[in-house]
C-alpha positions as CSV (number, residue, x, y, z in Angstrom):
1,M,125.8,-47.9,73.9
2,K,129.5,-47.9,74.7
3,N,132.5,-49.5,73.2
4,N,135.9,-49.3,74.9
5,N,137.6,-48.9,71.6
6,V,135.4,-46.0,70.5
7,R,135.8,-42.4,71.7
8,E,132.7,-41.3,73.7
9,I,130.8,-38.5,72.0
10,P,128.6,-36.7,74.6
11,V,125.0,-36.0,73.6
12,Y,123.0,-33.3,75.2
13,M,119.2,-33.3,74.8
14,F,116.8,-30.4,75.1
15,L,113.2,-31.3,75.6
16,G,110.1,-29.2,75.7
17,F,107.1,-28.0,73.6
18,L,107.2,-25.3,71.0
19,E,108.2,-21.9,72.4
20,S,109.3,-23.5,75.7
21,G,112.8,-21.8,75.4
22,K,114.9,-24.7,74.0
23,T,116.3,-22.7,71.1
24,T,117.1,-19.6,73.2
25,F,118.9,-21.8,75.8
26,A,120.8,-23.7,73.1
27,S,121.9,-20.4,71.4
28,E,123.1,-18.9,74.7
29,T,124.9,-22.1,75.6
30,L,126.6,-22.4,72.2
31,I,127.4,-18.8,71.6
32,D,127.4,-16.7,74.8
33,R,129.0,-19.4,77.0
34,D,131.2,-20.9,74.3
35,F,130.2,-24.4,75.5
36,T,131.9,-26.1,72.5
37,E,135.2,-24.4,72.8
38,G,135.7,-24.6,69.0
39,E,135.4,-28.3,68.8
40,P,133.2,-29.7,65.9
41,T,129.7,-29.9,67.2
42,L,126.5,-31.3,65.5
43,L,123.3,-29.5,66.5
44,L,120.2,-31.6,65.5
45,V,117.0,-29.5,65.4
46,C,113.8,-31.5,65.3
47,E,111.4,-28.6,65.1
48,E,111.5,-25.0,63.9
49,G,110.2,-22.4,66.4
50,I,110.0,-18.7,66.4
51,E,113.6,-18.3,67.5
52,E,116.1,-19.1,64.7
53,Y,119.7,-20.1,64.7
54,D,122.3,-18.0,63.0
55,E,123.6,-20.9,61.0
56,D,126.4,-19.0,59.3
57,Y,127.8,-17.7,62.5
58,L,127.5,-21.1,64.2
59,K,129.3,-22.6,61.3
60,S,132.2,-20.2,61.7
61,R,132.5,-21.6,65.2
62,N,132.6,-25.2,64.0
63,I,128.9,-25.8,65.0
64,F,126.8,-27.4,62.3
65,V,123.0,-27.2,62.3
66,E,120.9,-30.0,60.7
67,Y,117.1,-30.0,60.7
68,I,115.5,-33.4,61.1
69,D,111.9,-34.5,60.7
70,E,110.4,-37.8,61.9
71,E,111.0,-39.5,58.6
72,N,114.7,-39.0,58.5
73,L,115.3,-39.6,62.2
74,T,116.9,-42.9,61.3
75,T,120.1,-44.8,62.0
76,D,121.3,-44.4,58.4
77,H,120.7,-40.6,58.4
78,L,122.5,-40.2,61.8
79,L,125.4,-42.3,60.5
80,D,125.6,-40.1,57.4
81,L,125.8,-37.0,59.6
82,Q,128.4,-38.5,61.8
83,D,130.6,-39.3,58.8
84,K,130.0,-35.8,57.3
85,Y,130.8,-33.7,60.4
86,E,132.8,-36.0,62.7
87,P,131.5,-34.2,65.7
88,T,133.1,-34.5,69.2
89,R,129.8,-33.6,70.7
90,V,126.1,-33.6,69.7
91,M,123.2,-31.4,70.9
92,I,119.6,-32.4,70.1
93,E,116.7,-30.0,70.2
94,Y,114.0,-32.6,70.4
95,N,110.4,-32.2,69.2
96,G,108.1,-32.0,72.2
97,T,105.4,-33.9,70.5
98,W,107.6,-36.9,69.6
99,K,107.8,-39.9,71.9
100,M,111.2,-40.5,73.4
101,D,111.1,-44.0,72.0
102,K,111.4,-42.5,68.6
103,L,115.0,-41.6,69.4
104,M,115.8,-44.2,72.1
105,G,114.6,-47.0,69.9
106,I,117.1,-46.6,67.0
107,R,120.7,-47.5,66.8
108,V,122.9,-44.3,67.1
109,P,126.4,-43.9,65.8
110,K,129.1,-45.6,67.9
111,G,130.2,-43.5,70.9
112,W,127.1,-41.4,71.1
113,T,126.2,-41.3,74.8
114,I,123.5,-39.2,76.4
115,V,125.1,-37.3,79.2
116,Q,122.4,-34.7,80.1
117,V,118.7,-34.2,79.4
118,I,117.3,-30.8,80.1
119,S,113.5,-30.2,79.9
120,F,112.1,-26.7,79.4
121,V,108.7,-25.6,80.6
122,D,106.9,-22.3,80.0
123,A,105.5,-21.7,83.5
124,S,102.6,-19.6,82.1
125,T,101.2,-22.6,80.1
126,F,102.3,-25.5,82.4
127,D,98.8,-26.1,83.9
128,V,97.2,-26.1,80.5
129,Y,99.8,-28.6,79.0
130,I,99.6,-30.9,82.1
131,Q,95.9,-31.1,81.8
132,N,95.7,-31.6,78.0
133,M,99.0,-33.3,77.0
134,K,99.8,-34.9,80.3
135,A,101.4,-38.1,78.9
136,M,103.8,-36.2,76.8
137,M,104.6,-33.7,79.5
138,M,105.2,-36.4,82.1
139,E,107.5,-38.3,79.8
140,Q,109.6,-35.1,79.4
141,L,109.7,-34.4,83.1
142,S,110.4,-37.9,84.3
143,T,113.3,-38.3,81.8
144,A,115.1,-35.0,82.5
145,D,118.3,-34.4,84.6
146,M,117.4,-30.7,84.9
147,I,114.0,-29.0,84.5
148,I,113.9,-25.3,83.8
149,F,110.6,-23.4,84.4
150,N,110.9,-20.1,82.5
151,R,108.7,-17.0,82.2
152,C,107.9,-17.3,85.9
153,D,106.1,-14.4,87.7
154,E,104.6,-13.7,91.1
155,N,101.7,-16.1,90.4
156,T,103.9,-19.1,89.6
157,R,103.2,-21.8,92.2
158,K,106.9,-22.7,92.5
159,A,106.8,-24.8,95.6
160,E,103.8,-26.8,94.3
161,Y,105.5,-27.4,91.0
162,R,108.8,-28.4,92.6
163,R,107.1,-31.0,94.8
164,S,105.1,-32.4,91.9
165,I,108.4,-32.9,89.9
166,R,110.1,-34.5,92.9
167,A,107.3,-37.0,93.1
168,V,108.0,-38.3,89.6
169,N,111.7,-37.5,89.2
170,R,113.9,-37.5,92.4
171,R,117.2,-36.8,90.6
172,A,116.2,-33.8,88.5
173,Q,117.5,-30.3,89.4
174,V,114.5,-27.9,89.2
175,I,115.2,-24.2,88.3
176,F,112.8,-21.3,88.0
177,E,113.6,-18.3,85.8
178,N,111.7,-15.0,85.7
179,K,110.7,-13.3,82.5
180,D,114.1,-11.7,82.3
181,G,115.9,-15.0,82.3
182,I,117.2,-14.6,85.8
183,A,117.2,-17.8,87.9
184,E,115.6,-17.9,91.3
185,V,118.0,-17.6,94.2
186,G,117.2,-20.0,97.1
187,D,115.0,-23.1,97.1
188,G,111.7,-21.2,96.8
189,E,109.9,-23.6,99.2
190,A,107.1,-22.4,101.3
191,D,107.2,-22.9,105.1
192,L,106.6,-26.5,106.2
193,P,103.3,-27.3,107.8
194,F,105.0,-29.1,110.6
195,D,107.7,-28.2,113.1
196,I,110.9,-30.2,112.6
197,D,112.5,-28.7,115.7
198,K,110.0,-30.4,118.1
199,P,111.2,-33.5,120.0
200,V,108.8,-35.6,117.9
201,I,107.6,-34.7,114.4
202,E,103.9,-35.7,114.3
203,L,102.6,-35.6,110.7
204,E,99.0,-34.8,109.9
205,D,97.7,-37.2,107.3
206,E,97.6,-34.5,104.6
207,D,101.2,-33.5,105.3
208,F,102.8,-36.8,104.3
209,G,103.5,-35.7,100.7
210,I,105.2,-32.4,101.7
211,W,107.3,-34.2,104.3
212,Y,108.3,-36.9,101.7
213,I,109.5,-34.3,99.2
214,D,111.4,-32.2,101.7
215,A,113.1,-35.3,103.2
216,C,114.1,-36.3,99.7
217,D,115.7,-32.9,99.1
218,N,117.1,-32.4,102.5
219,P,117.8,-35.7,104.2
220,D,120.4,-34.3,106.6
221,R,117.9,-32.1,108.3
222,Y,115.9,-35.1,109.4
223,V,118.7,-37.5,110.4
224,G,118.2,-38.4,114.1
225,K,114.7,-37.0,114.3
226,K,111.8,-39.0,115.8
227,I,108.7,-39.1,113.7
228,V,105.2,-40.4,113.9
229,F,103.0,-40.8,110.8
230,K,100.1,-42.8,109.3
231,A,100.9,-44.8,106.2
232,M,100.0,-47.9,104.1
233,V,102.1,-51.0,104.2
234,H,104.0,-52.1,101.0
235,K,106.3,-55.2,101.1
236,P,108.4,-55.4,98.0
237,K,109.4,-58.9,97.2
238,E,113.1,-58.1,97.0
239,Y,113.2,-56.6,100.5
240,A,114.6,-58.4,103.5
241,S,112.4,-59.9,106.2
242,N,112.9,-56.8,108.4
243,E,112.2,-54.2,105.7
244,F,109.0,-52.7,104.3
245,V,107.8,-49.3,102.9
246,P,105.2,-47.3,104.9
247,G,103.9,-45.0,102.2
248,R,101.0,-43.3,100.6
249,F,99.4,-43.0,97.1
250,A,100.1,-39.5,95.9
251,M,98.6,-37.4,93.1
252,T,101.6,-36.0,91.2
253,C,100.9,-33.6,88.4
254,C,97.3,-34.6,87.5
255,A,94.5,-36.9,88.5
256,D,95.7,-39.7,86.2
257,D,99.2,-39.7,87.6
258,I,99.1,-41.6,90.9
259,A,102.3,-43.0,92.4
260,F,103.1,-44.8,95.7
261,I,105.7,-42.9,97.6
262,G,107.6,-43.7,100.8
263,F,110.9,-44.6,102.3
264,K,112.4,-47.9,103.3
265,C,111.6,-48.8,107.0
266,Y,113.4,-51.3,109.2
267,F,111.2,-53.1,111.7
268,D,111.7,-56.5,113.5
269,Q,108.1,-57.6,113.2
270,V,107.5,-57.0,109.5
271,K,106.3,-60.6,109.1
272,Y,103.1,-59.7,110.9
273,L,102.2,-56.9,108.5
274,K,100.3,-57.3,105.3
275,D,100.3,-55.2,102.1
276,R,97.9,-52.3,102.1
277,Q,97.3,-52.4,105.8
278,W,97.1,-49.0,107.4
279,V,99.6,-48.4,110.2
280,M,100.9,-45.8,112.5
281,V,104.6,-45.7,112.4
282,T,106.9,-44.4,115.2
283,G,110.6,-44.4,114.5
284,V,113.8,-42.5,114.0
285,I,115.0,-41.2,110.6
286,D,118.4,-42.1,109.3
287,K,119.9,-42.2,105.8
288,E,121.6,-44.7,103.5
289,Y,122.5,-45.0,99.8
290,Y,119.7,-45.3,97.3
291,P,120.5,-46.2,93.7
292,E,117.5,-44.2,92.5
293,F,118.6,-41.2,94.4
294,E,122.1,-41.6,93.0
295,G,123.1,-40.8,96.6
296,E,121.9,-41.0,100.2
297,G,118.3,-40.8,101.1
298,P,116.1,-41.2,104.2
299,V,115.3,-44.5,105.9
300,I,113.2,-45.1,109.0
301,K,114.2,-47.3,111.9
302,A,110.8,-48.1,113.5
303,S,110.4,-48.8,117.2
304,K,106.7,-49.3,116.9
305,V,104.2,-50.0,114.1
306,D,100.5,-50.2,115.1
307,L,97.5,-50.9,113.0
308,A,95.4,-47.8,112.3
309,K,92.3,-46.6,110.7
310,P,92.6,-45.5,107.0
311,A,93.3,-41.9,106.3
312,E,90.2,-39.8,105.6
313,D,91.6,-39.1,102.1
314,E,93.7,-42.0,100.9
315,L,95.5,-39.7,98.4
316,V,98.1,-37.1,99.3
317,Y,98.9,-34.0,97.4
318,F,101.9,-31.6,97.2
319,N,100.2,-28.2,97.6
């Protein structure tokens, strides 16, 4: 909510389950990095973990901690806190078991504007949570602007996790930290299963998902490349008569999370194609602005689209 006559108060949200590292990160941000620069800051804590805040020290730096449970996460209580502290910024350590609608569905004080959402994941428990609390986990991952996997070790499947995140959240920056809190240097991706330096990139059916994620992350490396791949036809109603999406259904983080992925394709004979037909696409990759990318992303300019047999496995994966 914005009002041109009201000063914007930036709100930073930290998501994650208990012991995922939210409090540690918030403490380091507030204290070690002097993020607030002495300006009045309201820190709303929606759960108490093992790590605790030094409230007296934070108060000496003009940072005020307030603990909130579900019952007092209300418009009236937030308005009271706004009047009491008159913060110029707000940080919210959100409870990982609460739905986002709990916060998004209430009226917040005028000027409060969410500017960044960071989700924290304990890499050592990620697989367990994604299997047993997948709805909550997916909500946190799909909402975030930045996702930090901490407590990583040599067994952490970084490339697989990164690709899974990209499938449900294209805009998020994904960071991996080891047990000492040191962030990974480089992209951490495994070698691609296809050769992008060949005159023609010919994708095996099972490699579509890996190509899709890599092209999302690195569109420039594919611009001008010729590609051949098998896909399913999708014709969004809002697309022009020469546009469609050749894509695949992909398993993202777990069996219940299936999404259709693909890039816009330009082809003069789209009118002869039908939804869910399997086709073999031959074309050249270019890029253009995508609102959902908040920047440029790949598009395909097809020279040939032929009917094809379905892929042996209709789902694609990211490992």
